[in-house]
Each structure stands twice: as C-alpha cells, then as structure tokens.
C-alpha positions as CSV (number, residue, x, y, z in Angstrom):
1,M,66.0,90.5,95.5
2,K,67.0,90.9,92.0
3,T,64.3,93.4,91.6
4,T,65.5,95.5,94.5
5,I,69.2,95.3,93.3
6,K,68.1,96.6,89.9
7,I,66.2,99.5,91.4
8,V,69.1,100.5,93.9
9,F,71.5,100.2,91.1
10,T,69.3,102.3,88.7
11,L,69.0,105.1,91.3
12,I,72.7,105.2,91.9
13,L,73.6,105.3,88.4
14,A,71.0,108.2,87.7
15,G,72.5,110.0,90.5
16,A,76.1,109.5,89.3
17,F,74.9,110.9,85.8
18,L,73.4,114.0,87.4
19,L,76.0,114.8,89.7
20,P,78.7,116.1,87.2
21,V,76.1,118.1,85.1
22,H,77.0,121.4,86.9
23,N,80.9,120.8,86.4
24,L,81.1,119.5,82.8
25,N,83.7,122.1,82.0
26,A,85.4,121.9,85.5
27,G,88.4,119.7,86.2
28,N,90.7,120.4,89.1
29,D,93.2,123.2,87.9
30,D,94.3,123.8,91.3
31,R,95.7,120.2,91.7
32,A,97.1,119.9,88.2
33,G,100.8,118.7,88.2
34,Q,100.4,117.1,91.7
35,A,99.8,113.5,90.8
36,G,102.4,111.0,89.7
37,A,102.1,107.6,87.8
38,M,100.4,109.3,84.8
39,E,100.9,106.3,82.7
40,L,97.8,104.8,84.4
41,L,95.7,107.3,82.3
42,I,97.1,105.9,79.1
43,N,94.8,103.1,77.4
44,P,97.1,100.5,76.0
45,F,94.4,98.7,73.9
46,A,93.6,99.1,70.4
47,R,89.8,98.6,70.4
48,S,88.6,100.8,73.1
49,S,91.2,103.6,72.2
50,G,89.8,103.6,68.7
51,W,86.6,105.3,69.7
52,G,87.8,107.4,72.2
53,D,87.2,105.5,75.3
54,A,83.6,106.1,75.0
55,N,82.7,102.5,75.4
56,S,83.1,102.2,79.2
57,A,79.6,101.1,79.4
58,C,79.5,98.4,76.8
59,I,83.3,97.2,76.7
60,T,83.7,93.5,77.1
61,G,86.5,90.9,77.5
62,L,89.9,91.5,78.5
63,E,90.2,95.2,77.4
64,A,87.5,96.1,80.1
65,M,90.5,95.8,82.6
66,Y,91.3,99.4,81.7
67,L,88.0,101.1,81.2
68,N,85.5,99.1,83.2
69,V,86.5,95.9,84.8
70,A,82.9,94.7,85.2
71,G,83.1,94.0,81.3
72,T,85.6,91.1,81.9
73,A,82.6,89.2,83.4
74,F,81.5,88.6,79.7
75,T,84.5,86.3,79.1
76,K,83.0,83.0,77.9
77,K,86.1,80.8,78.2
78,S,89.7,82.1,77.7
79,E,91.0,85.4,76.0
80,F,94.7,86.3,75.4
81,L,95.6,89.6,74.0
82,F,99.0,91.4,73.0
83,A,99.0,95.0,72.1
84,Q,102.0,97.4,71.1
85,S,101.8,101.1,70.9
86,Q,104.0,103.8,69.4
87,W,103.3,106.4,71.9
88,L,103.4,110.0,70.4
89,R,105.2,108.8,67.3
90,G,108.6,110.5,67.2
91,S,109.1,110.6,71.0
92,G,110.7,107.1,71.0
93,I,108.2,105.8,73.6
94,T,106.7,102.2,73.2
95,I,104.1,100.6,75.4
96,S,103.7,96.8,75.4
97,N,100.7,95.2,76.8
98,F,99.9,91.6,77.4
99,G,97.1,89.9,79.3
100,F,94.6,87.1,79.5
101,T,91.2,86.3,81.1
102,Q,89.8,83.0,82.3
103,S,86.3,82.0,83.1
104,L,86.0,79.8,86.3
105,G,82.7,78.2,85.0
106,G,79.2,78.8,85.8
107,T,78.6,81.6,88.0
108,K,82.0,81.6,89.7
109,G,83.1,84.6,87.7
110,V,86.2,85.5,85.7
111,L,89.8,86.1,86.6
112,G,92.3,88.4,84.7
113,I,95.8,89.4,84.6
114,N,97.3,92.3,82.5
115,V,100.9,93.5,82.3
116,M,101.7,97.0,80.8
117,A,105.3,98.0,80.4
118,M,106.6,101.5,78.9
119,N,110.0,101.7,77.3
120,F,111.5,105.2,76.9
121,G,114.7,104.0,74.9
122,D,118.2,104.9,75.9
123,I,118.7,108.4,77.4
124,E,122.2,109.8,77.6
125,I,123.6,110.6,81.0
126,T,124.5,114.1,81.7
127,T,125.8,116.0,84.7
128,V,126.7,119.5,85.7
129,N,130.4,118.8,84.9
130,L,129.6,116.8,81.6
131,P,126.4,118.6,80.1
132,E,127.0,117.2,76.8
133,G,127.2,113.4,78.2
134,G,129.4,110.9,76.8
135,I,129.4,108.7,80.2
136,G,126.7,106.2,79.1
137,N,123.0,106.0,79.0
138,F,120.1,105.0,81.1
139,S,116.6,103.6,80.3
140,P,113.6,104.5,82.5
141,K,111.2,101.6,82.9
142,Y,107.4,101.8,83.8
143,M,105.5,98.6,84.6
144,N,102.1,98.0,86.2
145,I,100.4,94.6,86.7
146,G,96.6,94.1,87.2
147,I,94.8,91.3,88.7
148,S,91.2,91.2,88.4
149,Y,88.0,89.4,89.3
150,A,84.6,90.0,87.9
151,K,81.2,88.2,87.9
152,A,77.7,88.5,86.9
153,F,75.2,89.1,89.7
154,S,72.2,88.7,87.5
155,N,71.1,89.0,83.9
156,S,71.5,92.7,84.0
157,I,74.2,93.6,86.6
158,Y,77.9,92.9,86.1
159,G,80.8,94.0,88.6
160,G,84.2,93.7,89.2
161,A,87.5,94.8,90.9
162,T,91.2,95.1,89.8
163,V,94.3,95.4,92.2
164,R,97.2,97.1,90.3
165,I,100.9,96.9,91.2
166,I,102.7,99.8,90.1
167,N,106.6,100.2,89.5
168,Q,108.5,102.9,88.1
169,S,112.3,102.8,88.1
170,L,115.4,104.7,86.8
171,S,119.0,103.9,87.0
172,D,119.5,104.6,90.7
173,V,115.8,105.4,92.1
174,S,112.6,103.6,92.0
175,A,108.9,103.8,93.3
176,Q,106.4,101.0,94.1
177,G,102.6,101.2,95.0
178,L,99.4,99.7,94.8
179,A,96.0,100.9,93.1
180,L,92.4,99.7,93.2
181,D,89.9,99.9,90.2
182,A,86.4,98.9,90.5
183,G,83.2,99.1,88.1
184,I,79.7,98.2,87.3
185,Q,77.9,97.6,84.2
186,Y,74.0,97.5,83.7
187,V,72.4,96.1,80.6
188,T,68.8,96.5,79.8
189,G,66.1,96.3,76.8
190,S,64.6,93.6,75.0
191,M,67.8,92.9,73.0
192,E,70.1,94.0,75.6
193,Q,70.7,97.0,73.4
194,M,71.0,99.6,76.1
195,R,73.9,99.8,78.8
196,F,75.1,101.8,81.5
197,G,78.5,101.8,83.4
198,I,80.4,103.5,86.1
199,S,83.9,102.7,87.2
200,M,86.3,104.2,89.6
201,K,90.1,104.0,88.8
202,N,93.6,104.5,90.4
203,V,92.6,104.7,93.9
204,G,95.5,104.0,96.5
205,P,97.9,105.3,99.0
206,R,100.4,107.8,98.1
207,I,103.9,106.7,96.4
208,H,107.5,108.1,96.8
209,Y,110.7,107.4,95.3
210,S,113.7,106.1,97.1
211,G,117.3,104.5,96.1
212,D,120.8,105.4,96.0
213,G,120.1,108.3,93.8
214,L,118.8,110.3,96.6
215,S,121.8,109.7,98.9
216,I,125.3,111.5,99.0
217,R,128.3,111.0,101.1
218,G,129.8,114.0,103.1
219,F,131.2,115.3,106.4
220,I,129.0,116.6,109.2
221,N,131.6,119.2,109.7
222,T,135.1,120.1,108.7
223,T,136.9,118.5,111.6
224,D,135.4,115.0,111.0
225,D,137.7,112.5,109.2
226,N,134.9,109.8,108.3
227,Q,132.2,110.5,105.7
228,I,128.7,109.3,106.3
229,T,125.8,108.9,103.9
230,F,123.1,111.3,103.7
231,V,119.7,110.2,102.4
232,Q,117.3,112.8,101.1
233,R,113.6,112.1,101.4
234,S,111.5,112.6,98.3
235,E,108.1,114.2,98.3
236,E,105.2,111.7,98.2
237,Y,102.7,112.1,95.4
238,E,99.1,110.8,94.7
239,L,97.8,108.7,92.1
240,P,95.7,110.1,89.3
241,S,92.3,108.7,90.4
242,L,89.2,109.2,88.4
243,I,85.5,108.3,88.0
244,K,84.1,107.2,84.5
245,I,80.3,107.3,83.7
246,G,79.1,106.0,80.4
247,G,76.1,104.8,78.4
248,S,75.7,103.1,75.0
249,Y,72.9,101.9,72.6
250,D,73.0,99.4,69.8
251,F,71.1,99.9,66.5
252,F,70.5,96.8,64.6
253,F,69.9,96.6,60.8
254,G,69.1,93.0,60.0
255,N,71.2,90.1,61.4
256,D,74.6,91.1,60.1
257,H,74.8,94.8,60.6
258,K,74.9,96.6,64.0
259,L,75.7,100.4,64.8
260,T,76.7,101.1,68.5
261,A,76.8,104.9,69.7
262,A,78.5,105.5,73.2
263,A,79.5,108.3,75.4
264,N,81.5,108.6,78.6
265,F,82.2,111.5,80.9
266,T,85.4,111.2,82.9
267,S,86.0,113.3,86.1
268,N,89.7,113.7,86.7
269,S,91.1,114.6,90.2
270,F,94.3,116.0,88.9
271,T,93.6,117.0,85.1
272,K,90.8,118.4,83.1
273,D,87.6,116.4,82.9
274,Q,86.9,114.8,79.6
275,I,83.8,113.9,77.5
276,G,84.2,111.1,74.9
277,V,81.9,110.2,72.3
278,G,82.2,107.4,69.7
279,V,80.5,104.8,67.3
280,E,81.3,101.5,66.1
281,Y,79.9,99.7,63.0
282,S,80.2,95.9,63.0
283,W,79.4,93.3,60.0
284,N,78.6,89.8,60.7
285,H,80.9,90.0,63.8
286,I,83.9,89.9,61.4
287,L,84.6,93.6,60.5
288,Y,84.5,96.4,63.1
289,L,85.0,100.1,62.0
290,R,85.2,102.8,65.0
291,G,85.6,106.4,65.4
292,G,85.5,108.8,68.2
293,Y,86.5,112.2,69.7
294,V,87.6,113.1,73.4
295,Y,86.9,116.6,74.5
296,E,88.4,118.5,77.2
297,R,88.3,122.3,78.0
298,G,90.8,124.2,75.8
299,I,91.4,121.2,73.4
300,L,90.3,123.2,70.4
301,N,92.9,126.0,70.9
302,D,96.5,125.6,70.4
303,A,97.2,128.2,73.3
304,D,94.9,126.6,75.8
305,R,95.7,122.9,75.1
306,T,97.4,121.2,77.9
307,T,97.6,117.7,76.3
308,A,99.5,116.4,73.2
309,L,96.4,114.5,72.0
310,T,94.0,116.7,70.0
311,G,90.8,114.6,70.3
312,P,90.0,112.6,67.2
313,T,90.5,108.7,67.4
314,G,89.8,105.9,64.9
315,G,90.3,102.2,64.2
316,F,89.3,98.9,63.0
317,S,89.2,95.3,63.8
318,V,89.1,92.1,61.7
319,N,87.7,88.9,63.5
320,V,88.4,85.6,61.9
321,P,86.3,82.6,63.2
322,L,88.5,79.6,63.8
323,N,85.9,77.3,65.2
324,K,82.3,78.6,65.1
325,E,81.1,75.6,67.3
326,K,83.7,76.2,69.9
327,G,83.5,80.0,69.6
328,T,87.2,80.1,68.6
329,A,88.4,83.2,66.9
330,F,91.7,85.2,66.1
331,S,91.4,89.0,65.7
332,V,93.7,91.9,64.8
333,D,93.0,95.4,66.2
334,Y,94.3,98.8,65.1
335,S,93.7,102.4,66.6
336,Y,94.9,105.7,65.8
337,R,95.0,108.8,68.4
338,A,95.7,112.2,66.8
339,S,98.3,114.5,68.6
340,Q,100.1,117.8,68.0
341,P,102.9,117.7,68.0
342,F,104.3,114.2,67.1
343,G,102.8,112.0,64.8
344,G,100.0,110.6,66.7
345,T,99.8,107.4,68.6
346,H,99.4,104.0,66.8
347,T,98.3,100.9,68.4
348,V,98.3,97.3,67.0
349,G,96.8,94.4,68.8
350,A,96.2,90.7,68.3
351,R,93.7,88.5,70.3
352,I,92.9,84.8,70.6
353,S,89.4,83.9,72.0
354,I,89.1,80.3,73.0
C-alpha cells in the first residue's frame, strides 16, 4: 500500500512540475488588481523569507504554516515562535506574528495555530470639506488566524491543511472570510537529502466589505419629511489563490557542515508567476546562513517592475541548545528583503523548541 502511495504521489508531483513549463513567464495580467486580502501573500517569518521562499519542499516546523503546511508534521514536541517585521521600512507598516505547534504524540499528527497582524499606524482623517484633516485619525487593522493539522502518512510522505480566518477593518467598514491551505512533502534518498513539495494556498469564497461607512441618510424625494438610511453594497473580491511547487537537495560535508539548495515555482492567480532560488549553509545545527532571489517578469527593469520587492533576500539564524537530551533549544532569526523604493523589509524572530 505504501509503495502504491509513493508511486501515485511521484506521478502527480512530476506532472505538477511539467505543467507550468510552458508558462514560466506567464502570470495573469488580465486579472491583476482584481483580488483582495493581498496580505496573505506576505511571508511574516524570518527563516523562510531569508532564502526567497525557495524552501517550500524542505521547510519544517511552525514556519511551514505559510509555505507548505505539510512541514509542520516534523514538529517533535512543541514549538513557539514570535516574529516582527518592518514591512518596506519607511512606510510605517509593521507585521507581528505569533504561533505554536504541538505534537499529539505517535502517529496522531501535529496541531498548529498562527496569528498574523498588520498595523498601518495612525492615518489622518480627511474629507472633501476638510482635505487637510485636523478632525482625528484612524488605524486600519489586518489580521488572519490559521489553524492547521499535519501528519506523516509514511516515512516519505507528509501532508497537512490549514483553515485561515481573515479579518480586515477600517474605522467604519470591515470584511471577514475564510481560506484553505493544503500541502504535501515527499522525502527520499539514502540520507533523506532530496525533497519535493507542492502546496495550494488562499482558496476560499469571495469576500466583501460592510459597515456604517457604506451607508448614508437621506430622503427618497423632496416631499418626504422622514430620513431613511441607504446602504450601498460593496463589490465582492476573490482571494489571491496560488500553487507552489518546489524541490531541494542537501549536500553534506562531514558531520557538522551542510549546504541545502532549493528552488520553488509559484503560480499566482492574480499576479505574475514567480521563481525563487535559495541556499542555506548550516554548521553543527547552531549557525545558519541563507541567501536567495525571487524572480518575476519585469523585475530587472524599473519601468516594468510591478512590485516594490526587487528580488534579493538574505538572513541568518543562531540556534542555542538548552537541553540536548530533551532537544530543547532557543534560536534567533533575521532576514532582509531588498526593495525599491523604501528601505527593504527587516524581520526578526525568536523561537523556542521544547
């Protein structure tokens, strides 16, 4: 049975890799700008963003809830993580992210919860009559909460799914919705050095805004004495769904040195398709150095680029073992994503593995 599962999965994965070959430079320009909740495309974690999100096939632990939820199945006991990002430094936007994963023991799988919140700071209220403001401020809030489950189906195949609750709110309007993520990872090789993965993200029903900000009070005609409230319906928008297909390979140099090369192809429904490549060097499971590049059509030309991110990424982690027998460790992560304009995106994270 396990052999049959491996064969079927390998065929599906091979087909998924071959499918986008003819459209590597495609993307969906006709649908650009028609999706909402674009914060779902932002990686709030430091480790994976440090090598350009290229590690969707080999990512493990809590951070896998963003790239490929199947990777959370590798959680041995418990993991807690907090990360803070200065998104496009100079824009005043911060992203706070907290989560934990918990193994249920044996072959029962792993549960995970992740909360991501974007803060845009205070924005001055302006109106047609008061274009220069002076009447107060408002602060938009974006938040999404993910609840995941993943497990190992064999020694080679891991899978999982995430249900994500989405909330966007201004001072007088808000929108809520649900999204589904799912992913599979396949591990092979004599030293489990080769990995493949495929994940689907942000699949869900359309969302629309509602609230007092979309209502006004007025009269049906000039002869009426009583005002009534008119509510304007907002247009629904779709979620930025996508598919990620990736692979990685580990090169071992003795017992203490390892170099991992990874690549990932992202097929976006509403933006340009992306190709991410990255490498990670690790020494004795203590020091990790990463670098990567995210390419999309037009990114090398200022006139054609449609994103503030210019491609290069980098980062590092320092992992401090607290109890080697129990596997307890504390680590600090950092990543940088180059952008133009703004001063890049800086992400700092801290995690505890128990």
